[in-house]
Backbone as JSON Lines, residues from 0, in Angstrom:
{"i":0,"aa":"M","n":[146.34,111.66,86.98],"ca":[146.11,112.9,86.25],"c":[145.42,113.9,87.18]}
{"i":1,"aa":"D","n":[146.08,114.97,87.43],"ca":[145.55,116.03,88.3],"c":[144.66,116.95,87.47]}
{"i":2,"aa":"I","n":[143.4,117.0,87.82],"ca":[142.47,117.86,87.1],"c":[142.22,119.09,87.95]}
{"i":3,"aa":"R","n":[143.12,120.08,87.81],"ca":[143.04,121.3,88.62],"c":[141.74,122.06,88.38]}
{"i":4,"aa":"R","n":[141.23,121.98,87.18],"ca":[140.07,122.81,86.86],"c":[138.82,122.41,87.64]}
{"i":5,"aa":"I","n":[138.68,121.15,88.0],"ca":[137.47,120.83,88.78],"c":[137.53,121.5,90.14]}
{"i":6,"aa":"K","n":[138.72,121.63,90.67],"ca":[138.87,122.34,91.95],"c":[138.63,123.84,91.74]}
{"i":7,"aa":"D","n":[139.21,124.4,90.69],"ca":[139.02,125.83,90.4],"c":[137.55,126.17,90.17]}
{"i":8,"aa":"L","n":[136.88,125.35,89.39],"ca":[135.45,125.59,89.12],"c":[134.63,125.51,90.42]}
{"i":9,"aa":"R","n":[134.95,124.54,91.25],"ca":[134.25,124.38,92.52],"c":[134.48,125.59,93.42]}
{"i":10,"aa":"E","n":[135.73,126.01,93.52],"ca":[136.04,127.14,94.39],"c":[135.47,128.46,93.85]}
{"i":11,"aa":"D","n":[135.41,128.6,92.53],"ca":[134.81,129.8,91.94],"c":[133.35,129.97,92.35]}
{"i":12,"aa":"R","n":[132.7,128.86,92.63],"ca":[131.3,128.9,93.07],"c":[131.15,128.8,94.58]}
{"i":13,"aa":"D","n":[132.26,128.87,95.28],"ca":[132.26,128.77,96.75],"c":[131.57,127.5,97.24]}
{"i":14,"aa":"L","n":[131.87,126.4,96.57],"ca":[131.3,125.11,96.95],"c":[132.35,124.29,97.69]}
{"i":15,"aa":"L","n":[131.88,123.41,98.53],"ca":[132.75,122.45,99.2],"c":[132.78,121.16,98.4]}
{"i":16,"aa":"Q","n":[133.79,120.34,98.65],"ca":[133.86,119.05,97.97],"c":[132.6,118.23,98.2]}
{"i":17,"aa":"K","n":[132.07,118.31,99.42],"ca":[130.87,117.51,99.72],"c":[129.68,117.98,98.89]}
{"i":18,"aa":"D","n":[129.63,119.28,98.53],"ca":[128.54,119.79,97.7],"c":[128.59,119.19,96.3]}
{"i":19,"aa":"V","n":[129.78,119.15,95.73],"ca":[129.93,118.6,94.38],"c":[129.75,117.07,94.41]}
{"i":20,"aa":"A","n":[130.23,116.44,95.45],"ca":[130.04,114.99,95.6],"c":[128.56,114.65,95.62]}
{"i":21,"aa":"K","n":[127.78,115.51,96.26],"ca":[126.33,115.29,96.32],"c":[125.71,115.36,94.92]}
{"i":22,"aa":"V","n":[126.19,116.3,94.11],"ca":[125.7,116.41,92.72],"c":[126.01,115.13,91.95]}
{"i":23,"aa":"L","n":[127.2,114.58,92.19],"ca":[127.61,113.35,91.5],"c":[127.06,112.08,92.15]}
{"i":24,"aa":"K","n":[126.47,112.23,93.33],"ca":[125.92,111.11,94.1],"c":[127.02,110.12,94.49]}
{"i":25,"aa":"I","n":[128.12,110.71,94.98],"ca":[129.25,109.91,95.46],"c":[129.68,110.47,96.82]}
{"i":26,"aa":"K","n":[130.6,109.78,97.46],"ca":[131.12,110.25,98.75],"c":[132.15,111.35,98.53]}
{"i":27,"aa":"Q","n":[132.29,112.22,99.51],"ca":[133.24,113.33,99.44],"c":[134.66,112.82,99.24]}
{"i":28,"aa":"Q","n":[135.03,111.75,99.9],"ca":[136.38,111.19,99.78],"c":[136.69,110.79,98.34]}
{"i":29,"aa":"Q","n":[135.71,110.18,97.69],"ca":[135.91,109.78,96.29],"c":[136.11,111.01,95.41]}
{"i":30,"aa":"Y","n":[135.3,112.03,95.62],"ca":[135.46,113.26,94.84],"c":[136.83,113.88,95.11]}
{"i":31,"aa":"S","n":[137.26,113.9,96.35],"ca":[138.56,114.45,96.71],"c":[139.68,113.75,95.93]}
{"i":32,"aa":"E","n":[139.57,112.46,95.76],"ca":[140.57,111.7,95.03],"c":[140.6,112.08,93.55]}
{"i":33,"aa":"Y","n":[139.48,112.52,93.01],"ca":[139.47,113.02,91.63],"c":[140.22,114.35,91.55]}
{"i":34,"aa":"E","n":[139.99,115.21,92.51],"ca":[140.63,116.53,92.5],"c":[142.15,116.43,92.63]}
{"i":35,"aa":"I","n":[142.64,115.51,93.42],"ca":[144.09,115.42,93.62],"c":[144.76,114.46,92.63]}
{"i":36,"aa":"G","n":[143.97,113.85,91.78],"ca":[144.52,112.96,90.76],"c":[144.86,111.57,91.24]}
{"i":37,"aa":"K","n":[144.36,111.21,92.41],"ca":[144.61,109.86,92.94],"c":[143.77,108.83,92.2]}
{"i":38,"aa":"R","n":[142.68,109.28,91.64],"ca":[141.73,108.4,90.97],"c":[141.29,109.08,89.67]}
{"i":39,"aa":"L","n":[141.14,108.31,88.61],"ca":[140.65,108.86,87.35],"c":[139.14,109.1,87.44]}
{"i":40,"aa":"I","n":[138.72,110.22,86.92],"ca":[137.3,110.56,86.97],"c":[136.59,109.98,85.74]}
{"i":41,"aa":"P","n":[135.53,109.22,85.95],"ca":[134.81,108.61,84.83],"c":[134.17,109.67,83.92]}
{"i":42,"aa":"I","n":[134.05,109.33,82.66],"ca":[133.5,110.24,81.67],"c":[132.08,110.69,82.03]}
{"i":43,"aa":"N","n":[131.28,109.83,82.61],"ca":[129.92,110.23,82.95],"c":[129.93,111.31,84.04]}
{"i":44,"aa":"Y","n":[130.9,111.29,84.94],"ca":[131.02,112.35,85.95],"c":[131.51,113.64,85.32]}
{"i":45,"aa":"L","n":[132.42,113.52,84.35],"ca":[132.88,114.71,83.63],"c":[131.71,115.38,82.91]}
{"i":46,"aa":"D","n":[130.86,114.57,82.33],"ca":[129.68,115.08,81.64],"c":[128.76,115.82,82.61]}
{"i":47,"aa":"I","n":[128.51,115.24,83.76],"ca":[127.67,115.88,84.78],"c":[128.29,117.19,85.24]}
{"i":48,"aa":"L","n":[129.59,117.18,85.49],"ca":[130.27,118.4,85.95],"c":[130.26,119.49,84.88]}
{"i":49,"aa":"A","n":[130.47,119.12,83.63],"ca":[130.45,120.1,82.55],"c":[129.07,120.76,82.46]}
{"i":50,"aa":"T","n":[128.03,119.98,82.6],"ca":[126.67,120.52,82.59],"c":[126.44,121.39,83.82]}
{"i":51,"aa":"F","n":[126.85,120.9,84.98],"ca":[126.66,121.62,86.23],"c":[127.36,122.98,86.21]}
{"i":52,"aa":"Y","n":[128.58,123.02,85.67],"ca":[129.35,124.26,85.63],"c":[129.14,125.06,84.34]}
{"i":53,"aa":"N","n":[128.29,124.56,83.46],"ca":[127.99,125.21,82.19],"c":[129.27,125.46,81.38]}
{"i":54,"aa":"T","n":[130.02,124.39,81.18],"ca":[131.26,124.45,80.42],"c":[131.38,123.17,79.6]}
{"i":55,"aa":"S","n":[132.54,122.92,79.04],"ca":[132.75,121.7,78.26],"c":[133.71,120.76,78.98]}
{"i":56,"aa":"I","n":[133.65,119.51,78.61],"ca":[134.59,118.53,79.16],"c":[136.01,118.92,78.75]}
{"i":57,"aa":"D","n":[136.18,119.42,77.54],"ca":[137.51,119.84,77.09],"c":[138.08,120.95,77.97]}
{"i":58,"aa":"Y","n":[137.23,121.86,78.43],"ca":[137.7,122.91,79.33],"c":[138.14,122.29,80.66]}
{"i":59,"aa":"I","n":[137.35,121.38,81.19],"ca":[137.69,120.73,82.46],"c":[139.02,120.0,82.33]}
{"i":60,"aa":"L","n":[139.25,119.35,81.19],"ca":[140.48,118.58,80.98],"c":[141.64,119.43,80.49]}
{"i":61,"aa":"E","n":[141.44,120.76,80.43],"ca":[142.46,121.71,80.01],"c":[142.92,121.51,78.58]}
{"i":62,"aa":"R","n":[142.0,121.05,77.73],"ca":[142.29,120.94,76.29],"c":[141.98,122.24,75.57]}
{"i":63,"aa":"T","n":[141.25,123.13,76.25],"ca":[140.93,124.44,75.72],"c":[140.83,125.41,76.89]}
{"i":64,"aa":"N","n":[141.0,126.68,76.59],"ca":[140.83,127.71,77.61],"c":[139.51,128.44,77.44]}
{"i":65,"aa":"I","n":[138.7,127.98,76.5],"ca":[137.37,128.57,76.28],"c":[136.41,127.94,77.26]}
{"i":66,"aa":"K","n":[135.89,128.76,78.16],"ca":[135.06,128.25,79.26],"c":[133.64,127.92,78.81]}
{"i":67,"aa":"E","n":[133.13,128.62,77.79],"ca":[131.74,128.42,77.37],"c":[131.57,127.01,76.79]}
{"i":68,"aa":"P","n":[130.39,126.42,77.0],"ca":[130.13,125.09,76.42],"c":[130.0,125.2,74.91]}
{"i":69,"aa":"Y","n":[130.19,124.09,74.25],"ca":[130.01,124.06,72.8],"c":[128.54,124.28,72.48]}
{"i":70,"aa":"P","n":[128.26,124.93,71.34],"ca":[126.84,125.1,70.97],"c":[126.23,123.74,70.63]}
{"i":71,"aa":"R","n":[124.98,123.62,70.96],"ca":[124.25,122.37,70.66],"c":[123.96,122.29,69.18]}
{"i":72,"aa":"N","n":[123.92,121.07,68.69],"ca":[123.55,120.83,67.3],"c":[122.07,121.15,67.13]}
{"i":73,"aa":"R","n":[121.71,121.87,66.11],"ca":[120.31,122.29,65.92],"c":[119.35,121.11,65.79]}
{"i":74,"aa":"S","n":[119.83,119.97,65.32],"ca":[118.96,118.81,65.17],"c":[118.67,118.11,66.5]}
{"i":75,"aa":"E","n":[119.47,118.43,67.53],"ca":[119.24,117.84,68.86],"c":[118.11,118.56,69.56]}
{"i":76,"aa":"K","n":[117.37,117.83,70.36],"ca":[116.26,118.43,71.1],"c":[116.43,118.2,72.56]}
């Protein structure tokens, strides 16, 4: 599964793959494999990326074109 949006989000911020890999605490090669779809990206990494880019996992997975993150539930702290 090619997740083009993780590459687009990274490039929009003028970041290198190694910069995002550092955020995920993984090697650049592993991150590269996520971008090209050679390897499936784990949900916990999607969660970190969504928070890092201030968006939703659904946006990253191209399930929506709304870039803003979902509003938090008021009962959550």
